[in-house]
N, CA, C and O atoms as a MOPAC input file, in Angstrom:
PM7 MOZYME 1SCF
protein

 N     51.62000 1    89.42200 1   107.15100 1
 C     51.78100 1    88.14500 1   106.77300 1
 C     52.34800 1    88.36300 1   105.29000 1
 O     53.50600 1    88.31100 1   104.87700 1
 N     51.05700 1    88.64400 1   104.58200 1
 C     51.09200 1    88.94600 1   103.03000 1
 C     51.48700 1    90.09600 1   102.51600 1
 O     51.72300 1    90.23700 1   101.31700 1
 N     51.63400 1    91.38000 1   103.73000 1
 C     52.96600 1    92.36800 1   103.01700 1
 C     54.36600 1    92.04400 1   102.92400 1
 O     55.25900 1    92.52300 1   102.22600 1
 N     54.35900 1    90.89500 1   103.99900 1
 C     55.81500 1    90.59900 1   103.95600 1
 C     56.48700 1    89.73400 1   102.74700 1
 O     57.63000 1    89.83500 1   102.30100 1
 N     55.57900 1    88.97000 1   102.40100 1
 C     55.85400 1    87.90900 1   100.98600 1
 C     55.62200 1    88.77300 1   100.37100 1
 O     56.69500 1    88.82900 1    99.77000 1
 N     54.88800 1    89.81100 1    99.86800 1
 C     54.56100 1    90.61800 1    98.68100 1
 C     56.10100 1    91.53900 1    98.57000 1
 O     56.72400 1    91.57400 1    97.50900 1
 N     56.55200 1    92.21300 1    99.75200 1
 C     58.09700 1    92.88000 1    99.69100 1
 C     58.71700 1    92.25300 1    98.97300 1
 O     59.04900 1    92.62600 1    97.84800 1
 N     59.19000 1    90.41300 1    99.84700 1
 C     60.05000 1    89.89800 1    99.75900 1
 C     60.00400 1    89.53300 1    97.85100 1
 O     61.05700 1    89.27200 1    97.27000 1
 N     58.87200 1    89.56800 1    97.21500 1
 C     58.53600 1    89.57900 1    95.68400 1
 C     59.09700 1    90.36700 1    95.21800 1
 O     59.98300 1    89.97600 1    94.45900 1
 N     58.95200 1    91.69200 1    95.36100 1
 C     59.08900 1    92.78200 1    94.87800 1
 C     60.70900 1    93.29900 1    94.75700 1
 O     61.34200 1    93.92700 1    93.90800 1
 N     61.00400 1    92.73100 1    95.98400 1
 C     62.90800 1    92.78200 1    95.88000 1
 C     63.15700 1    92.00100 1    95.17900 1
 O     63.98600 1    92.39200 1    94.35800 1
 N     62.70500 1    90.52100 1    94.98300 1
 C     63.11900 1    89.48800 1    94.01600 1
 C     63.19500 1    89.72200 1    92.76200 1
 O     64.17100 1    89.41800 1    92.07600 1
 N     61.78300 1    90.50000 1    92.18800 1
 C     61.73000 1    90.65400 1    90.95800 1
 C     62.48300 1    91.48900 1    90.37100 1
 O     63.07200 1    91.25700 1    89.31600 1
 N     62.54000 1    92.79800 1    91.16200 1
 C     63.40300 1    94.12900 1    90.84000 1
 C     64.56300 1    93.97500 1    90.37200 1
 O     65.04600 1    94.53500 1    89.38800 1
 N     65.38400 1    92.66000 1    91.56400 1
 C     66.71900 1    92.61200 1    91.22800 1
 C     66.94000 1    91.72900 1    89.94800 1
 O     68.06900 1    91.61400 1    89.47200 1
 N     65.84200 1    91.10300 1    89.39600 1
 C     66.13100 1    90.51500 1    87.88800 1
 C     65.34100 1    91.34700 1    86.99600 1
 O     66.06400 1    91.75300 1    86.08600 1
 N     64.13400 1    91.76600 1    86.89400 1
 C     63.80700 1    92.92900 1    85.96000 1
 C     64.02900 1    94.02400 1    85.98000 1
 O     63.68400 1    94.66300 1    86.97400 1
 N     64.64000 1    94.62600 1    84.97700 1
 C     65.68200 1    96.00400 1    85.29000 1
 C     64.77600 1    97.22600 1    84.45600 1
 O     65.19700 1    98.23800 1    83.89600 1
 N     63.22600 1    96.66600 1    84.61700 1
 C     62.66600 1    97.65500 1    83.63800 1
 C     60.75400 1    97.90200 1    84.07600 1
 O     60.27000 1    97.00800 1    84.77000 1
 N     60.20100 1    98.58900 1    83.82700 1
 C     58.66300 1    98.74800 1    84.74200 1
 C     57.77600 1    96.98900 1    84.25100 1
 O     58.05000 1    96.22100 1    83.32800 1
 N     56.81900 1    96.90600 1    85.20800 1
 C     55.70000 1    95.80200 1    84.84500 1
 C     54.79100 1    96.25300 1    85.75800 1
 O     54.95200 1    97.13500 1    86.60100 1
 N     53.71200 1    95.51400 1    85.50800 1
 C     52.65300 1    95.61100 1    85.77700 1
 C     52.43000 1    94.24300 1    86.37100 1
 O     53.05300 1    93.25700 1    85.97600 1
 N     51.33300 1    94.20000 1    87.53600 1
 C     51.16000 1    92.96000 1    88.23700 1
 C     49.65100 1    92.60200 1    88.19600 1
 O     48.90000 1    93.57300 1    88.28700 1
 N     49.15000 1    91.54300 1    88.09000 1
 C     48.07200 1    90.44600 1    88.37400 1
 C     48.29500 1    89.39500 1    89.22600 1
 O     49.01400 1    88.42900 1    88.97000 1
 N     47.58600 1    89.60900 1    90.39800 1
 C     47.50200 1    88.78600 1    91.34400 1
 C     46.20200 1    87.73400 1    91.30200 1
 O     45.07400 1    88.07000 1    90.94100 1
 N     46.54700 1    86.53000 1    91.70100 1
 C     45.49100 1    85.53900 1    91.62200 1
 C     45.07300 1    85.60000 1    92.93900 1
 O     45.86100 1    86.12500 1    93.72500 1
 N     43.79900 1    85.10200 1    93.45800 1
 C     43.37400 1    84.74900 1    94.46000 1
 C     42.31400 1    83.50900 1    94.80500 1
 O     41.44000 1    83.33900 1    93.95400 1
 N     42.30400 1    82.94900 1    95.53900 1
 C     40.92800 1    81.69500 1    95.76300 1
 C     39.70000 1    82.39400 1    95.37300 1
 O     39.58100 1    83.61800 1    95.40800 1
 N     39.01500 1    81.77600 1    95.09200 1
 C     37.70700 1    82.29700 1    94.51000 1
 C     36.53500 1    83.05300 1    95.73100 1
 O     35.81700 1    84.05400 1    95.72700 1
 N     36.78300 1    82.12500 1    96.54500 1
 C     35.59800 1    82.36400 1    98.05100 1
 C     36.18800 1    83.50400 1    98.79100 1
 O     35.63900 1    83.82700 1    99.84500 1
 N     37.29000 1    84.19700 1    98.36300 1
 C     37.87700 1    85.30000 1    98.78500 1
 C     37.04000 1    86.63500 1    99.12600 1
 O     36.35100 1    86.65700 1    98.10600 1
 N     36.76100 1    87.40200 1    99.62800 1
 C     35.76800 1    88.17500 1    99.29200 1
 C     36.02000 1    89.44500 1    98.95900 1
 O     37.19100 1    89.74500 1    98.72300 1
 N     34.90100 1    90.53300 1    98.86000 1
 C     35.64600 1    91.77200 1    97.69300 1
 C     36.68000 1    92.58500 1    98.51000 1
 O     37.57400 1    93.26400 1    98.00400 1
 N     36.36200 1    92.37400 1   100.34800 1
 C     37.10500 1    93.35800 1   101.00200 1
 C     38.72200 1    92.50400 1   101.01100 1
 O     39.75500 1    93.14200 1   100.80500 1
 N     38.72700 1    91.25800 1   101.23400 1
 C     40.02200 1    90.37900 1   101.10400 1
 C     40.77900 1    90.68000 1    99.98000 1
 O     41.96800 1    90.99600 1   100.02300 1
 N     40.13500 1    90.59100 1    99.01600 1
 C     40.81300 1    91.01500 1    97.69400 1
 C     41.23800 1    92.57200 1    97.66400 1
 O     42.25100 1    92.77000 1    96.99400 1
 N     40.68300 1    93.68100 1    98.23800 1
 C     40.65800 1    95.01700 1    98.17400 1
 C     42.24200 1    94.99800 1    99.01700 1
 O     43.22800 1    95.49000 1    98.46800 1
 N     42.30700 1    94.46200 1   100.19100 1
 C     43.64500 1    94.16500 1   101.34300 1
 C     44.59400 1    93.88700 1   100.36600 1
 O     45.30200 1    94.82900 1   100.01100 1
 N     44.76300 1    92.77600 1    99.84600 1
 C     45.75500 1    92.23200 1    98.77400 1
 C     46.24000 1    93.39700 1    97.98100 1
 O     47.37200 1    93.87600 1    98.03600 1
 N     45.14400 1    93.83700 1    97.15800 1
 C     45.66600 1    94.89100 1    96.15800 1
 C     46.41300 1    96.04800 1    96.89100 1
 O     47.50200 1    96.44900 1    96.48000 1
 N     45.84200 1    96.53400 1    97.90700 1
 C     46.28800 1    97.55000 1    98.95800 1
 C     47.94400 1    97.02100 1    99.26300 1
 O     48.88400 1    97.74500 1    98.93500 1
 N     48.17900 1    95.55400 1    99.98700 1
 C     49.29200 1    95.68800 1   100.28800 1
 C     50.26500 1    95.71100 1    98.87000 1
 O     51.27400 1    96.41300 1    98.82300 1
 N     49.91200 1    95.01700 1    97.94600 1
 C     50.58500 1    94.88200 1    96.75000 1
 C     51.30000 1    96.44000 1    96.23500 1
 O     52.39200 1    96.56400 1    95.68000 1
 N     50.40000 1    97.47200 1    96.57600 1
 C     50.71300 1    98.89900 1    95.83100 1
 C     51.35600 1    99.21800 1    97.18000 1
 O     51.89400 1   100.24400 1    96.76300 1
 N     51.62300 1    99.18600 1    98.07500 1
 C     52.22400 1    99.66400 1    99.68100 1
 C     53.06400 1    99.40400 1    99.04500 1
 O     53.63900 1   100.44400 1    98.72200 1
 N     53.71000 1    98.20100 1    98.46200 1
 C     55.05800 1    97.71900 1    98.74500 1
 C     55.82400 1    98.10700 1    97.14100 1
 O     56.97800 1    97.81500 1    96.82700 1
 N     54.87800 1    98.78700 1    96.34200 1
 C     55.53300 1    99.69700 1    94.94600 1
 C     55.27800 1    98.36900 1    94.00600 1
 O     56.23400 1    98.23200 1    93.24200 1
 N     54.35900 1    97.43400 1    93.84500 1
 C     53.80600 1    96.88200 1    92.82200 1
 C     52.75100 1    97.58400 1    91.97300 1
 O     51.66700 1    97.96000 1    92.42100 1
 N     53.05200 1    97.69300 1    91.03400 1
 C     51.69400 1    98.32700 1    89.94800 1
 C     50.53200 1    97.40500 1    89.97800 1
 O     50.24800 1    97.09000 1    88.82300 1
 N     49.72700 1    96.83300 1    90.87800 1
 C     48.77400 1    95.70000 1    90.87000 1
 C     47.49200 1    96.36700 1    89.98600 1
 O     46.67300 1    97.12900 1    90.50100 1
 N     47.47000 1    96.06400 1    88.96100 1
 C     46.15300 1    96.31300 1    87.99500 1
 C     45.08200 1    95.46200 1    88.11000 1
 O     43.97900 1    95.87100 1    87.74600 1
 N     45.24400 1    94.01800 1    88.68200 1
 C     44.01900 1    93.75400 1    88.50600 1
 C     44.12500 1    92.10900 1    90.05300 1
 O     45.09900 1    91.48500 1    90.47400 1
 N     43.11300 1    92.04900 1    90.28900 1
 C     43.22700 1    90.69700 1    91.13500 1
 C     42.30500 1    89.95600 1    90.43300 1
 O     41.30500 1    90.45800 1    89.91900 1
 N     42.67000 1    88.44700 1    90.36900 1
 C     41.46500 1    87.56900 1    89.80900 1
 C     41.39000 1    86.41800 1    90.48000 1
 O     42.37900 1    85.90700 1    91.00400 1
 N     40.23700 1    85.92000 1    90.52100 1
 C     39.88500 1    84.60100 1    91.15800 1
 C     40.80600 1    83.62700 1    90.36300 1
 O     41.25000 1    83.89600 1    89.24700 1
 N     41.07600 1    82.35700 1    91.10500 1
 C     42.01500 1    81.54000 1    90.25700 1
 C     41.51600 1    80.58500 1    88.97700 1
 O     42.17500 1    80.02600 1    88.10100 1
 N     40.07200 1    80.63200 1    89.23300 1
 C     39.79100 1    80.00600 1    88.14700 1
 C     39.35500 1    80.49300 1    86.86000 1
 O     39.18200 1    79.83000 1    85.83700 1
 N     39.16300 1    82.01900 1    87.07600 1
 C     39.48500 1    83.16300 1    85.97000 1
 C     40.96700 1    83.06200 1    85.25400 1
 O     41.20400 1    82.95500 1    84.05100 1
 N     41.97500 1    83.13600 1    86.45500 1
 C     43.34400 1    83.25300 1    85.42400 1
 C     43.23000 1    81.95300 1    84.98200 1
 O     43.29400 1    81.95200 1    83.75300 1
 N     43.06500 1    80.65000 1    85.51600 1
 C     43.16800 1    79.11300 1    84.62900 1
 C     42.26300 1    79.21500 1    83.13200 1
 O     42.49800 1    78.56600 1    82.11300 1
 N     41.35600 1    80.05700 1    83.30100 1
 C     40.38500 1    79.95600 1    81.75900 1
 C     41.32600 1    80.72500 1    81.38200 1
 O     42.31400 1    80.01700 1    81.18800 1
 N     41.58300 1    81.94800 1    81.14400 1
 C     42.29500 1    83.22600 1    80.36400 1
 C     43.79600 1    82.57400 1    80.14400 1
 O     44.22100 1    82.93300 1    79.04600 1
 N     44.87300 1    81.59900 1    80.95400 1
 C     45.67300 1    80.92000 1    80.53200 1
 C     45.54300 1    79.63600 1    79.48600 1
 O     46.43100 1    79.42400 1    78.66100 1
 N     44.67400 1    79.01700 1    79.56100 1
 C     43.69800 1    77.87100 1    78.55000 1
 C     43.76000 1    78.81800 1    77.29800 1
 O     44.53800 1    78.77700 1    76.34400 1
 N     42.82400 1    79.60300 1    77.53900 1
 C     42.60500 1    80.47900 1    76.09900 1
 C     43.58600 1    81.06500 1    75.64500 1
 O     43.44700 1    81.34400 1    74.45400 1
 N     44.91800 1    81.50300 1    76.27100 1
 C     45.99700 1    81.81100 1    75.36900 1
 C     46.75200 1    80.56000 1    74.53600 1
 O     47.40600 1    80.78700 1    73.51800 1
 N     46.61200 1    79.46900 1    74.98800 1
 C     47.19800 1    78.46800 1    74.44700 1
 C     46.16500 1    77.57300 1    73.60200 1
 O     46.48000 1    76.56600 1    72.96800 1
 N     44.96100 1    78.08600 1    73.69900 1
 C     44.05000 1    76.99300 1    72.64500 1
 C     43.07200 1    78.08400 1    71.89100 1
 O     42.44900 1    79.00100 1    72.42600 1
 N     43.11400 1    77.72900 1    70.50700 1
 C     42.53800 1    78.31800 1    70.03800 1
 C     40.79400 1    77.89100 1    70.15400 1
 O     40.60100 1    76.67900 1    70.05400 1
 N     39.49000 1    78.78200 1    70.35900 1
 C     38.51000 1    78.12100 1    70.61400 1
 C     37.79500 1    78.21900 1    69.44500 1
 O     38.18900 1    79.08200 1    68.66000 1
 N     36.73000 1    77.47500 1    69.09000 1
 C     35.23700 1    77.86700 1    68.41700 1
 C     34.61400 1    78.17300 1    68.84000 1
 O     34.48300 1    77.83800 1    70.01700 1
 N     33.91200 1    78.86400 1    68.37000 1
 C     32.53000 1    79.47900 1    68.66600 1
 C     31.54000 1    78.54100 1    69.89600 1
 O     31.27100 1    78.75100 1    71.07800 1
 N     31.17700 1    77.39200 1    68.88000 1
 C     30.74700 1    76.69800 1    69.88200 1
 C     31.51600 1    75.48700 1    70.89900 1
 O     31.10200 1    74.37500 1    71.22700 1
 N     32.55800 1    76.06500 1    71.17600 1
 C     32.95000 1    75.31100 1    72.27700 1
 C     32.65900 1    75.23600 1    74.10100 1
 O     32.78500 1    76.19800 1    74.85900 1
 N     32.30600 1    74.02600 1    74.44600 1
 C     32.47800 1    74.58400 1    75.83000 1
 C     33.74200 1    74.03500 1    76.45700 1
 O     34.43500 1    73.06300 1    76.15800 1
 N     33.84200 1    74.98900 1    77.46300 1
 C     35.03400 1    74.85600 1    78.34400 1
 C     34.88000 1    74.42400 1    80.04000 1
 O     33.91100 1    74.96700 1    80.57000 1
 N     35.40500 1    73.84900 1    80.62100 1
 C     35.22000 1    73.74600 1    82.16400 1
 C     36.19500 1    74.11800 1    82.75000 1
 O     37.23400 1    73.55000 1    82.40900 1
 N     36.29400 1    75.05100 1    83.70600 1
 C     37.42200 1    74.72800 1    84.41200 1
 C     37.04200 1    74.62100 1    85.86000 1
 O     35.90300 1    74.88900 1    86.24100 1
 N     37.82600 1    74.29900 1    86.51700 1
 C     37.62700 1    73.01300 1    87.68800 1
 C     38.70400 1    73.57800 1    88.86200 1
 O     39.88300 1    73.22500 1    88.84800 1
 N     38.18400 1    74.44900 1    89.82500 1
 C     39.31000 1    74.75000 1    90.88700 1
 C     39.35400 1    73.57400 1    91.91500 1
 O     38.26800 1    73.01900 1    92.08200 1
 N     40.02500 1    73.27000 1    92.37100 1
 C     40.38000 1    72.21600 1    93.03500 1
 C     40.94800 1    72.74100 1    94.50200 1
 O     41.35400 1    71.92900 1    95.33300 1

């Protein structure tokens, strides 16, 4: 099922983007290492250049840090609902 969805996304993206790109995929924090490996294998098998699988809270923290300047003493909590 996931491979079909990724193949659909690949076709959709390739129709819009006419250049090389790399992919980072997010997954729920409770996914096991094996589940993450399967997702990455599926992504690569449909032609994505998947460079990383990130937990959703990690992706949220990275996204937040891109739009906010942190000071050394800032404490940030990311809550994954």
